[in-house]
Structures are given as structure tokens and as C-alpha cells.
Backbone as JSON, one array per atom type, in Angstrom:
{
  "sequence": "MKDSFKDLAYNELLTKREELKKQYRDLRFNVVIGHVDNPLEKRTLRKKLARINTIIHEYELGIRKV",
  "N": [[89.81, 94.91, 107.54], [92.2, 93.98, 107.94], [93.27, 90.38, 107.6], [92.52, 87.34, 108.59], [95.1, 85.28, 109.14], [95.99, 84.38, 111.45], [94.35, 82.05, 111.97], [95.01, 79.81, 110.2], [96.64, 76.77, 109.31], [99.57, 75.89, 108.99], [101.07, 75.18, 106.47], [98.9, 76.11, 104.77], [99.73, 78.65, 105.38], [101.9, 79.12, 103.62], [101.19, 78.24, 101.11], [99.49, 80.59, 101.1], [101.16, 82.58, 100.99], [102.7, 82.35, 99.1], [101.05, 82.94, 96.89], [99.9, 85.63, 97.16], [102.91, 86.67, 96.96], [103.21, 86.24, 94.6], [100.71, 87.75, 93.8], [101.57, 90.25, 94.37], [104.11, 90.66, 92.65], [102.46, 90.22, 90.0], [101.15, 93.05, 90.45], [103.21, 94.83, 90.96], [104.64, 95.13, 88.42], [102.01, 95.64, 86.99], [102.06, 98.41, 87.68], [103.76, 99.34, 86.45], [104.05, 99.09, 84.15], [101.21, 101.08, 83.91], [98.9, 100.56, 84.61], [96.85, 100.48, 86.9], [94.05, 100.07, 89.06], [94.1, 100.4, 91.58], [96.17, 102.52, 93.25], [96.66, 101.81, 95.92], [96.76, 99.39, 96.79], [99.09, 98.15, 96.24], [100.18, 98.87, 98.81], [98.81, 97.35, 100.52], [98.92, 94.9, 99.71], [101.69, 94.37, 100.42], [102.01, 94.57, 102.75], [100.17, 92.89, 103.65], [102.17, 90.59, 103.0], [103.91, 91.21, 105.19], [102.62, 90.27, 107.51], [102.03, 87.34, 107.0], [104.83, 86.65, 106.98], [105.61, 87.05, 109.3], [103.69, 85.63, 110.88], [104.74, 82.88, 109.92], [107.16, 82.63, 110.68], [107.15, 82.66, 113.59], [106.39, 80.02, 113.54], [108.24, 78.87, 113.03], [110.22, 79.34, 115.1], [108.83, 78.31, 116.96], [107.46, 79.47, 118.77], [104.64, 79.44, 118.1], [102.31, 76.62, 118.11], [102.5, 73.47, 115.85]],
  "CA": [[91.18, 95.41, 106.43], [92.97, 92.85, 108.23], [92.65, 89.22, 107.13], [92.67, 86.54, 109.54], [95.81, 84.56, 109.4], [96.15, 83.27, 112.41], [93.77, 80.61, 111.99], [95.77, 79.08, 109.12], [97.84, 75.85, 109.44], [101.1, 76.17, 108.65], [100.74, 74.72, 105.24], [97.9, 77.15, 104.45], [99.9, 80.12, 105.82], [102.66, 78.82, 102.89], [100.85, 78.44, 100.02], [98.79, 81.76, 100.91], [102.22, 83.68, 100.99], [103.1, 82.35, 97.79], [99.82, 83.66, 96.2], [100.12, 86.82, 97.63], [104.2, 87.15, 96.34], [101.97, 86.53, 92.33], [99.21, 89.19, 92.88], [102.28, 91.44, 94.65], [104.81, 90.61, 91.29], [101.81, 90.9, 88.87], [100.67, 94.51, 90.79], [104.25, 95.56, 90.39], [104.38, 94.96, 86.73], [101.13, 96.48, 86.17], [102.14, 99.45, 88.1], [105.16, 99.84, 86.07], [102.99, 99.39, 82.9], [100.59, 102.17, 84.12], [97.67, 99.99, 84.46], [96.34, 99.77, 88.06], [92.92, 101.0, 89.16], [93.67, 101.08, 93.07], [97.51, 102.09, 93.69], [97.5, 101.63, 97.43], [96.53, 98.18, 96.71], [100.39, 97.75, 96.66], [100.63, 98.92, 100.09], [98.2, 96.35, 101.66], [99.86, 93.74, 99.67], [102.98, 94.7, 101.65], [101.6, 94.53, 104.72], [99.77, 91.38, 104.16], [103.27, 89.73, 103.3], [104.48, 90.87, 106.41], [101.9, 89.61, 108.56], [102.12, 86.08, 107.28], [105.95, 86.26, 107.6], [105.91, 87.16, 110.78], [103.02, 83.93, 111.5], [104.98, 81.96, 109.36], [108.51, 82.78, 111.71], [107.08, 82.48, 114.75], [106.16, 78.93, 113.52], [109.74, 78.23, 113.01], [111.08, 79.79, 116.14], [108.3, 77.32, 118.34], [106.46, 80.49, 119.88], [103.2, 79.43, 117.99], [102.44, 75.38, 117.62], [102.2, 73.6, 114.58]],
  "C": [[91.57, 94.25, 107.02], [92.39, 91.39, 107.99], [93.25, 88.52, 108.31], [93.44, 85.27, 109.05], [96.21, 83.41, 110.1], [95.6, 82.01, 112.49], [94.06, 79.63, 111.07], [96.62, 78.17, 109.31], [98.88, 76.43, 109.06], [101.41, 75.88, 107.24], [99.98, 75.42, 104.57], [98.8, 77.98, 104.23], [101.32, 79.99, 104.14], [102.54, 78.81, 101.74], [100.16, 79.41, 99.77], [100.24, 82.98, 100.41], [102.78, 83.22, 99.56], [102.07, 83.13, 96.69], [99.64, 84.59, 96.28], [101.58, 87.09, 97.01], [103.29, 87.25, 94.7], [101.64, 86.89, 92.66], [100.73, 90.14, 93.52], [103.27, 91.9, 93.41], [103.84, 91.24, 90.29], [101.26, 92.68, 89.02], [102.36, 95.46, 90.57], [104.55, 95.78, 89.05], [103.56, 96.23, 86.08], [101.1, 98.26, 86.43], [103.24, 100.64, 87.11], [104.58, 100.65, 84.58], [102.32, 100.7, 83.06], [98.91, 101.56, 84.37], [96.89, 99.3, 85.6], [95.42, 101.29, 88.24], [93.01, 101.33, 90.76], [95.63, 100.98, 92.97], [97.94, 102.0, 95.29], [97.24, 100.06, 97.82], [97.84, 97.61, 97.1], [100.7, 97.26, 97.84], [100.25, 97.75, 100.92], [98.47, 95.05, 100.95], [100.74, 93.0, 100.28], [102.76, 94.08, 102.78], [101.02, 93.3, 104.49], [100.57, 90.32, 104.26], [103.76, 89.79, 104.47], [104.31, 90.47, 107.56], [101.78, 88.59, 108.65], [103.29, 85.85, 107.69], [105.63, 86.48, 108.5], [105.55, 86.02, 111.54], [103.98, 82.72, 111.23], [107.11, 81.9, 109.93], [108.59, 82.66, 112.76], [106.58, 81.13, 114.77], [107.59, 78.07, 113.67], [110.25, 78.57, 114.05], [110.21, 78.91, 117.3], [107.35, 78.69, 119.07], [105.01, 79.86, 119.64], [103.64, 77.45, 117.54], [101.91, 74.94, 116.68], [100.32, 72.9, 114.79]]
}
């Protein structure tokens, strides 16, 4: 279930975050329209975004090294 975002570099994390944000935005739109196969996907995308944001924040604080 968990993706291994810990292995990605800082720049890769930023691009992955943008991709996930776009997927989440599209999924939210489809939920409103009513064309979603897996409604739990919204929760998993939100958790993935939180994991990536945490790792990016650790890089910014200097906890993780580039």
C-alpha cells in the first residue's frame, strides 16, 4: 500500500507531488460528477500527498539531507 517515497530525491518529490495533486483534483471532480469506480481512492491519494509533503518538509528543515 505504501509507496516508497523515501528513495526519491527532492526534485523528484516535488514533481510527484504535483502529479498527485492533479490526480486528486481530477478525482474530486469525478466524485462530484458521479463517475468514480473506487471511492476509497480519494482517501489513499490524500494520504500519499501527506506522506510526500512530510518528506519535503523534512528536507526543508534539514532533517533529511539532499
